[in-house]
KOLTORTOR-401110 format. One record per residue: residue in three letters; x, y, z of N, C-alpha, C in turn. Coordinates in pm, whole numbers, plus 50000, padded with zeros to 5 digits. Each point is the difference from the previous one (the first is absolute). Example, Ala and Ser with C-alpha at 12.3 -4.5 7.8 and 13.67 -1.06 7.14 Angstrom:
// residues 2
ala513194943150780499115011950000500905012050000
ser499655010549928500825011950006499235010950073
***
This chain:
// residues 300
met531275418254884500154988550089499334987949936
ser500744989449981499474988149935499294991350102
val498924993949953499214991250086500274985749958
pro500454991750086500294986149963498724992649963
val500124991749900498884991949953500194985950052
ser499004995050064500104986750059499924989549890
ser500494988250034499974988949905498564995849970
asp499105001850099498604996449976499385008949894
thr500315013150006499465009349900500534996749861
thr501304996949991500584996249871499364987449946
ala499754990350083499364987649957498595002649949
leu499295009550067498655003449955500035006449861
his501015008749977500125006349868500274989449892
his500904990750029500294989249904498764991449975
ala499254997250104498804991949985498965007349914
ala499895013350023499045007849920500395000249853
asp501345001749976500474999949860499744986549935
ser500264989350074499774986649946498524997649972
leu499155004950093498564998349981499515007749878
ala500555012049980499615007949883500424993149872
ala501234994350001500474992849881499144987949970
val499664992650106499164988349981498625004049949
ser499455011150055498695004649955500045004349855
his501125006549959500135004249861500054987949907
val500794989950039500094987949918498654992849996
ala499344999450116498694993450005498995007449915
gly500095013650000499085007749917500214997349853
glu501284999449957500284996949861499544985849965
his500204990750095499564986249976498494999449983
asn499265007450087498555000149988499565006549870
met500755010349956499675006549875500134990449883
phe501124992649993500204990549892499004988550010
ala499674995950123499024989450016498645004649948
glu499655012750023498735005249950500005000849847
leu501155003849942500095000549854499924986049940
leu500714990450060499974986349949498634993550020
his499225005550094498684994450024499125001149875
his500265010349918499215001849878500394989849893
val501174993950012500454990049903499634986050046
gln500104997550130499764986750053498504997150010
asp499684987350013498634995950024499655002850146
ser498735002050029499595003050137498564995450020
asn499585000250127498644996250036499075012150008
glu500465011449950499205012150001499945005849860
leu498895006449971499805006549870500035015050022
glu500865006749926500145014450015498915007449924
ile499385009750067498995008449939500365014550032
pro499395009949934500405013950022499905004750145
phe499144994050080499815005050136500454990250107
gly500894990849965500504990850100500234986149944
his499794990050082500224986149961498764991750034
val499784989849918498904990750023500594986350026
ser499684994250114500504986750033499254989549918
leu500764990749944499424989649915499724987550083
pro499044991749959499664987950078501184990550016
gln500154994950120501074990650029499394986850050
phe500604989049958499524986750038501144992050062
asp499644990650084501004991450062500574990349897
pro501314998249998500604990349906499524985850030
phe499974991849899499634986050017501074991349936
met500084987650045501054990849957499434989549905
ile500734997349894499704989249907501314992849969
ala500074987250039501194991949977501255006450060
gly499825006250116501135006150070500415013649947
ile499245005449905500305013149942498965009950047
ser500465011650047499105010350051499515008849885
phe498695002449995499395008549899499295011550069
asp500335012049956499375012150055499165006449890
met498704999950015499085005449900499545014250033
ser500785007050081499655013750036500065009149877
ile499165010250001499945009649890501085010650022
thr500835002349899501045010250007499775010549891
lys500825010350005499885011049904500194995149857
his500984991349977500244994949866498854991249952
val499374992750091498854991849962498855009049954
val499785011050071498935009349962500245005649860
phe501225004149973500285005849868500064989249892
leu500254987650040499874989049906498544998449956
trp499095000950096498574999149969499545012249919
ile500495011650038499625012249927500464999149855
ser501224995049978500524998749863499174990149920
ala499604989050063499174990149931498645006049965
ala499425007750092498705006349973500125010349888
leu501075007950001500205010049893500214993149866
leu500744989050000500224992649875498674995149944
leu499174994450085498694995249954499145011549951
leu500015011250071499205011649960500465005549866
phe501315002049984500535005549875499744990649883
ala500124987050023499784990349892498555000349954
val499075000850097498585000449965499665012849925
leu500565011350047499735012849933500565000149859
ala501234995149982500614999949867499254990649906
ala499604988350050499254990649917498665005849959
gly499345006950094498715006049968500125011049895
arg501035008350012500195010749901500324994349863
asn500874990149994500394994449870498864992049937
arg499114994650082498884992549946498975009349936
arg499865012050056499015009549947500495007449878
ser501345000449980500565007849890500864991049912
ala499785001049868500814991949908501445004749999
val500225013150020501345005750006500255004450144
pro500894993450073500235003650140500485014450014
thr499495006850101500425013750029500205001450151
gly500735010350037500165003150141500694989050078
phe499414996850115500604989950089500054986349935
gly498984996649924500004987049931501134998949900
asn500305011049932501115000149904501344998750072
leu500135006450116501244999150077500264985550043
val498974993350050500174986150044500324991149880
glu499375002649886500254991849882501445001449951
ile500595011750019501405001949961500904990250075
phe499774998850131500804990650079499714985649960
ile498744997049972499634986349962500684996049870
val499945008849902500614997049870501524999050014
phe500595008650085501454999550020500434986750061
ile499294995650103500374987450066499804988349905
arg498935000449921499764989049907501034999649887
asp500285011649940500855000449880501495000750032
glu500375005950115501415002250031500554990650107
ile499134993150071500464990850105499604985749969
val498704997749978499504986349985500444993949868
leu499695006449889500294994049869501494998049976
pro500895009650030501444997549977500584988850087
asn499504998450123500574990350093499294986650002
met498714999849965499214987850013499354995649870
gly499995008749901499354996649875498485000450014
thr499334995249898498535000150002499434990750107
ala500784990050042499544991050106499855007450133
gly500655011550014499925007550125498815009250011
leu499205001149893498855009050005498994995850106
arg499914987150030499054995550102500425004750139
tyr501265004150018500475004450131500025015250013
val499545007249898499985014650005499185005250118
pro498814994650031499265005250117500794999350130
tyr500704988950021500814998950123501105010650002
leu500705001749889501105009649995499505014350013
leu498845003049942499415013250016499645002650146
thr499404990150065499655001650141501245002250085
thr501054992449972501265001750074500565013949982
phe500045004849877500575013249971499235011050071
phe498705000549983499215010950058499944999150152
phe499974987950053499954998550146501295005150063
ile501144996149944501285004850054500145015049981
leu499565005149885500095014449974499215008150101
ile498774995850028499185007450096500604999450140
met500524988450040500634999150132501255008750007
asn500775000749892501195008550000499645014750012
leu498985004349926499615014150002499315003850130
ala499384990450068499305003250125500945005350107
gly501264996149995500965004850099500475014149974
leu499635006149889500455013649966498955010550034
val498824995850043498965009550038500105002550150
pro499545011750048500065002750145499264989550080
tyr500614995850111499464990250092499864986149936
gly500644998149885499944987149933501124990950044
ala499994987949950501034990150031500214991249878
thr501244996349977500364991449888499964985650045
ala498964992749962499894986050042501114991549940
thr500505003849882501094992449939501335002350070
gly500035009250098501175001450084500044989950112
asn499044990850002499934989250098500374987149928
val501014993150049500494988049932498944988950000
ser499075000350095498944989950000499075001949880
val499755012549963499155002949884500694995749871
thr501255003849984500734996149879500214985049994
ala500164993650117500134985450001498694993549955
gly498875005550042498724994749954499835001249850
leu500385011549945499945001849855500944990349929
ala501194997850058500964990949938499534985550006
ile499334996250109499484986350010498934997649895
ile499115009749981498984998749896500664998849863
ala501025008549977500724999449872500674986449982
phe500544994250107500654987049992499034989449950
phe498804999450058499034989949959499505002349858
val499845012649961499565002849863501104996249901
ile501255002750034501124996449912500064984949980
gln499894992550109500064985449989498774994649928
ala498825005750026498794995349934500065002449850
ser500535011649959500105002849857500994990649932
ala501114996850069500974990749943499434985949988
ile499294995450103499414986549995498924999349893
arg499235010749988498935000149898500594999649860
ala501125006849979500605000549867500814987349970
gln500734994850098500904988849976499374986350028
gly499024999850090499534987250049500824995950122
met499384992550090500674996450124501264991749976
gly499964991049903501174991549976501215007949956
his499835008649901501135008049952500435010250104
tyr499055005050080500355009550105500924993650102
leu499674987850043500854993050096501334996049938
ala499984996149870501244996549932500925012049987
his499415011949992500825012149988500835002550126
leu499544994650115500735002050124501334992550001
thr500184990649910501274992849994501075007949927
gly499625010949934500995008249929500474993949870
gly499414988849958500404993949874501364993150004
val500484996550120501314993650012499834985050023
his501114992850004499984985650025499444997350139
trp499344988350014499324997050125500944999250119
ile501294998149974500974999650111500075013650070
leu499795010649923500095013650056498685005050056
trp498944992049994498715004450050500025004050148
pro500694992750088500035004450141500575013950020
ile500795004849904500555013550010499095010049932
met499514996649881499245009549920498605002450054
ile499344989550048498615001750044499905009950118
pro500834999050105499915010350106500315014049949
ile500955001149906500335013249945498825005849923
glu499364991649918498855004849923498835003750091
ile499774992050104498925003250093500305013050074
leu501265001850039500385012650065499795011849906
gly500284997949871499805010749903498555003949986
leu499084990650024498585003449994499615010150106
phe500674999350116499655008950111500795013149999
thr501155000149936500795012449998499325010949918
lys499244996149899499335010249916498975007850080
pro499024993650066499055008050080500665006850119
phe501074994050055500715006650110500615013249952
ala500555000149880500555012449943498905010249979
leu498824995749955498885009149983499605006350133
cys499974991850104499615004850133500965010450054
ile501294996850001500995009050060500205012549916
arg499964998849868500215011649914498935010650025
leu498734995950002498925009650021500055005950140
phe500224991550100500065004850138501145010050020
ala501194996749952501165008650023499875013349928
asn499524999949879499895012449924498955009450057
met498884994550046498965008550055500355005050140
thr500784992550075500415004450133501165009849993
gly500924997949906501195008349992499695014749979
gly499075003249911499675013949974499455007050122
his499164993350077499445006050121501085001950107
ile500954990750009501085001650097500865012249966
val500245002449872500785011749958499265012850039
ile498695000249980499225011950036500065002350152
val499894989350078500105001250146501375005450040
ala501064995249935501355004750032500155014949970
leu499435004549889500085014349967499195008550097
phe498854995050041499255007150103500805000850130
gly500744989450031500815000050121501065010850000
leu500565003349882501005010749992499425013350044
ile498745002549966499375012750038499925001150152
phe499634989250068499865000650145501354999750071
ile501004994049937501324999450063500655013950001
phe500015006749884500695012949990499135011550053
lys498674998449997499095010150054500315013949943
ser500135000549869500325012649934499155001449874
tyr499445012149980499215002349880500854999449874
phe501275004250011500884999849883500334985649959
ile500254991550099500294985949971498764992949948
ala498825004350046498764993149963499675001649852
val500515010449937499685002449859500514988549913
gly501244995750026500594989249920499244986950012
pro499834994650124499234987650014498585000949946
phe499365011750017498635001449951499964998949848
ala500985005949932500044999149854500274985549957
phe500894993150071500284986049968498774991350026
ile499245003050106498804992250031498985001349889
leu499805012149948499075002049889500464992149877
gly501315000349974500524992549886499804985050015
ile500244995050122499844985650023498534996049992
leu499105008950046498584996949988499584998849854
met500545008849916499724998849857500574986849945
leu501194996650048500614987549958499214988050050
glu499415001150119499214989050056498774997149914
ile499435010249940498864997849910500444991449882
phe501165003449945500544992049889500324985950046
val500584998650119500364986850053498744991650023
ala498905006350043498764992650021499544993349872
phe500055007249888499644994149872501044989849955
leu501285003450020501074991249954499984986650070
gln499804999850131500024987450073498784991449967
ala498865006349976498834992349956500274993749863
tyr500655007649913500344994849867501014988650010
ile501055001650082501054989850011499444987150056
phe499175001050105499424987850058499154992849896
thr499195007449926499154993949898500824994349886
met501015007449957500824995549888500794987550035
leu500594999550120500764988250040499094987850018
thr498805002250053499054989050012499664994349863
ala499735008949904499714995549864501204993149938
leu501205005050030501224993849946500184985950055
phe499814998150129500154986750060498924990549949
met498805005049979498954991649943500344996449856
gly500565009749928500364997649861501084989549983
leu500914999050099501054989849991499404985949999
gly498994997850083499344987050001499224997349874
ile499335010349947499224998349877500914997749881
gln501095007449991500934998349889500704986550006
ala500244994850121500594986650012499074989649941
ala498695001850018499044990749941500005001249848
glu500095012149947500035001849856501274994149939
ala501155001850070501254994349950499944984850000
his499404994250104499874985450006499094995049889
ser498935007749968499104995949893500705000449865
glu500835010649979500725000949873501014988749985
glu500654996250112500954988749994499274987149967
gly498794998350053499244988049973499614999349853
his499595011349942499665000349859501224997249913
ala501155005550041501234997549922500384985350003
***
């Protein structure tokens, strides 16, 4: 004997199914949000036994622009990277000062120093670029430490924040212009903005040349930010496959790919520090070589 089912009971079943579907989607959304939390900046610092809330300050206005000086996770690792850079530099300098032949950690640091001087500075800037070696060394090691900090447990990649890479690019912009002015002189530097064309074309060439001055550091900023963020996003996506399929057999593949990408990320950390330093030296060298070419034309 069949028992009729009322429309109210059927509606309740549909509502329960819909609620379960929504809960499943919400659960997956929360899962991905938790995974992305490790890539994004936050106001909390992750530690093995929980989270530590970082100091927060009220924003203040200057010329109609809001500034928030609150401490975030990326700011903390920016400070940690700077402290590690200072510590490693002091240790390496102390070891090399005590020994005529560098060994151990001092020898390792000297390998990078000699490489940057002989393979980056001299080919792109000539002997005139030797005075800028300390800046380029600081840039290389600072970016390298920040890149590697995101690969350790509970770490964060500060260079995955566009504000950090923009700050590095702004510093590089001023150093590039200062090196060009120092080599060329202010008069020739300003004359270079005309592109060497007839004065009738100056209204066209001067804005283009000025725009070109800013595109170089902008490329440095976006290149470093995108490359350091992209690898972490891929790792998050692979982790997401494990939670989506919920299968030990499926998890083997993503886990193997994650290990491979982590190995690749170590290489990328060194590569991006090298590229940022090399391009900065290249842009500085263009201004220095322009001064040398102008000097040779004057002698001719």
